[in-house]
C-alpha positions in Angstrom: 0.0 0.0 0.0 2.9 2.3 0.9 4.6 1.6 -2.4 1.4 2.3 -4.3 1.0 5.6 -2.5 4.6 6.7 -3.2 4.2 5.7 -6.9 1.0 7.7 -7.1 2.7 10.8 -5.7 5.6 10.4 -8.1 3.2 10.0 -11.1 1.1 13.0 -9.9 4.2 15.1 -9.6 5.3 14.0 -13.1 1.9 14.9 -14.6 2.0 18.3 -12.9 5.5 18.8 -14.3 4.4 17.9 -17.8 1.3 20.1 -17.6 3.2 23.1 -16.4 5.7 22.7 -19.2 2.9 22.7 -21.8 2.0 26.3 -21.1 4.1 29.5 -21.6 3.0 32.3 -19.3 3.3 36.0 -20.4 2.4 39.5 -19.3 -1.0 40.1 -20.9 -1.3 43.8 -20.4 0.6 47.0 -21.3 2.8 48.6 -18.6 1.7 46.2 -15.7 3.0 47.2 -12.3 5.0 44.6 -10.4 4.3 45.1 -6.7 6.4 44.1 -3.7 3.3 42.8 -1.8 -0.1 41.6 -2.8 -1.5 45.1 -2.6 -1.7 48.1 -4.9 -0.6 50.2 -2.0 2.7 48.4 -1.7 6.0 49.5 -3.5 6.2 49.2 -7.2 9.3 47.1 -8.0 9.1 47.4 -11.8 6.8 48.1 -14.7 6.3 45.1 -17.0 5.7 45.3 -20.8 3.2 43.3 -22.7 4.5 39.9 -23.9 7.3 39.5 -21.4 7.7 35.8 -20.4 6.9 34.9 -16.8 9.3 32.3 -15.4 6.9 31.0 -12.8 3.9 32.0 -10.7 1.8 30.8 -7.7 -1.6 31.9 -6.4 -1.5 34.1 -3.3 -4.9 35.7 -2.6 -8.4 35.6 -3.9 -10.8 38.4 -3.0 -13.8 38.7 -5.4 -12.9 36.2 -8.1 -10.2 35.9 -10.7 -10.1 39.6 -11.6 -9.0 40.4 -8.0 -6.7 37.3 -7.5 -3.1 38.1 -6.8 -0.3 35.9 -8.0 3.4 35.8 -7.1 5.6 35.7 -10.1 9.3 35.3 -11.0 10.4 37.3 -14.0 13.9 38.4 -15.1 15.4 37.4 -11.7 12.8 39.5 -9.9 10.0 38.3 -7.6 6.8 40.3 -7.1 3.0 40.4 -7.3 0.6 41.1 -10.2 -3.2 40.6 -10.6 -4.2 37.4 -12.2 -6.0 39.2 -15.0 -2.6 40.2 -16.4 -1.5 36.5 -16.8 -1.6 35.1 -20.3 -1.1 31.5 -21.4 -0.1 30.1 -24.7 1.5 26.8 -25.8 4.1 28.5 -28.1 5.7 31.9 -27.9 4.5 32.6 -31.5 0.9 32.3 -30.3 1.2 35.4 -28.0 -1.4 37.8 -29.6 0.0 41.2 -30.7 -0.7 44.1 -28.4 -2.2 46.1 -31.2 -3.9 45.7 -34.6 -2.3 48.5 -36.6 -4.1 50.0 -39.6 -2.4 52.5 -42.0 -4.4 55.5 -43.2 -4.0 56.9 -46.7 -2.1 60.0 -45.3 0.5 57.8 -43.7 -0.8 58.0 -40.1 -1.7 54.8 -38.2 -4.6 53.7 -36.0 -3.8 51.2 -33.2 -6.5 49.0 -31.8 -5.4 47.6 -28.5 -5.9 43.9 -27.7 -6.6 42.7 -24.2 -6.2 39.0 -24.3 -7.1 38.0 -20.7 -10.3 36.2 -19.8 -12.5 38.7 -18.0 -14.9 41.4 -18.9 -12.2 43.4 -20.6 -11.2 40.6 -23.0 -11.0 41.7 -26.6 -9.0 40.7 -29.7 -9.1 42.6 -33.0 -8.9 40.8 -36.3 -8.6 42.5 -39.7 -11.2 40.8 -42.0 -10.6 42.9 -45.2 -9.7 46.2 -46.7 -11.5 47.7 -49.6 -9.9 50.8 -51.2 -13.0 51.4 -53.3 -15.2 52.1 -50.3 -12.4 53.5 -48.2 -12.8 51.2 -45.1 -11.1 48.5 -43.2 -13.5 45.8 -41.9 -12.4 44.8 -38.4 -13.9 42.2 -36.0 -13.5 42.7 -32.2 -13.8 39.3 -30.4 -15.2 39.4 -26.9 -15.2 36.7 -24.2 -18.6 35.9 -25.7 -19.7 37.2 -29.0 -18.1 39.9 -31.2 -18.5 43.3 -32.7 -17.8 44.3 -36.3 -16.5 47.8 -37.3 -15.8 49.8 -40.4 -12.7 51.8 -39.9 -12.2 54.8 -42.2 -8.9 54.8 -44.1 -9.0 58.6 -44.1 -9.5 59.6 -40.4 -9.5 56.2 -38.6 -13.1 56.6 -37.2 -14.9 53.4 -36.3 -18.5 52.6 -37.2 -20.2 49.6 -35.7 -22.2 47.4 -38.0 -23.9 44.0 -37.5 -21.4 41.8 -39.3 -19.1 41.7 -42.4 -20.6 43.8 -45.2 -21.4 42.8 -48.8 -20.5 45.6 -51.2 -22.9 46.6 -54.0 -21.9 46.5 -57.7 -21.5 50.3 -57.8 -19.3 50.1 -54.6 -21.4 52.8 -52.9 -23.6 50.7 -50.7 -23.2 48.0 -48.1 -25.5 45.1 -47.2 -25.0 43.7 -43.7 -26.7 40.5 -42.5 -26.6 38.7 -39.1 -28.2 35.6 -37.6 -27.4 34.4 -34.1 -30.5 32.4 -33.2 -28.7 29.8 -31.1 -25.9 31.3 -29.1 -27.7 34.7 -29.0 -24.6 36.7 -28.2 -25.0 39.1 -31.2 -28.0 40.9 -32.7 -29.7 39.5 -35.7 -31.2 41.5 -38.6 -30.5 43.4 -41.8 -28.8 46.7 -42.4 -28.2 48.7 -45.7 -25.7 51.6 -45.8 -24.9 54.2 -48.3 -21.3 55.5 -48.3 -21.5 59.3 -48.4 -18.4 61.5 -48.0 -16.5 58.5 -46.4 -19.3 58.0 -43.8 -21.6 54.9 -43.8 -25.2 56.3 -43.6 -27.9 53.9 -42.6 -30.7 53.6 -45.2 -32.5 50.5 -44.0 -32.5 48.6 -40.7 -34.7 45.8 -39.5 -33.8 43.8 -36.4 -34.9 40.3 -35.6 -34.6 40.8 -31.8 -37.2 41.3 -29.2 -37.0 41.4 -25.3 -36.7 37.6 -25.1 -34.0 37.3 -27.8 -33.8 37.0 -31.6 -36.9 35.7 -33.4 -35.3 35.7 -36.9 -32.0 36.2 -38.6 -30.7 36.9 -42.1 -27.9 35.2 -44.1 -26.7 34.3 -47.6 -27.3 37.8 -49.0 -26.5 39.1 -52.5 -26.9 42.2 -54.6 -29.1 41.4 -57.7 -28.5 45.0 -58.8 -27.7 48.3 -57.1 -31.4 48.6 -56.3 -32.4 45.0 -55.4 -31.2 42.6 -52.8 -32.0 39.0 -51.9 -31.3 37.1 -48.7 -32.4 34.1 -46.7 -34.5 34.7 -43.6 -34.3 32.0 -41.0 -36.6 31.5 -38.0 -36.9 28.9 -35.2 -40.3 27.2 -34.6 -41.6 26.6 -31.1 -40.1 23.1 -31.4 -36.7 24.5 -32.3 -36.9 23.5 -35.9 -35.1 25.9 -38.4 -37.3 27.3 -41.1 -36.0 29.4 -44.1 -37.6 31.7 -46.7 -36.3 34.0 -49.4 -36.7 37.7 -49.0 -36.2 40.5 -51.6 -35.7 44.1 -50.9 -36.0 46.8 -53.6 -35.1 50.5 -53.6 -37.9 52.5 -55.0 -37.7 56.4 -55.0 -34.6 56.1 -52.8 -36.2 54.0 -50.1 -35.7 50.3 -49.4 -38.7 48.0 -48.8 -39.9 44.4 -49.2 
């Protein structure tokens, strides 16, 4: 029995060792203070930069959950304390997300969108989906801990405009069709938007949402421009039994206004 117990302890320690070696810990926040004690009132030993590799850490104090959890770390031959929310984990150094998504404007300036890759309410990771010079916008997705936002970012002044999802550009490259359907996870809004690009600004011309107080009742997908004044997409709904039902919808622009 004693031999079995010793063997189990050795195996457990070996498994722990393998597990800890699988993950690389890094500083997941810009200019993170390294404190001498587990308190923000204590002395600041150093200021850590995003992406620095943490040699080791251990949990010290939990107050109101992970966001307020202190950990003791070793980094660059220093020991100190940081909040758990600034601890990132990857399996390879190359997988550390960049601190910023940088977009270049046509005048040579840049816009930096800051990532916050730690798992709490502040989590966000930006991804560049596309850039279309004809409409003058970058399309950027901001991933949250649950769900995401989609933005148009002007290549002239860097202004961000939130839209439902990735846009579909009209044949004349002056209009955008945006569709969204999130009937199951329900993290994002569902519906239809049509924009006109006017003086490098997306102006909403049509908007119909599939959400009510209890959640989405319908969503839109598989859209296409038939012409600059006609659109077709698939409308999907869920029956009371949870069965998915689809129908085709056409929108037409008559006298400058969109309607079914």
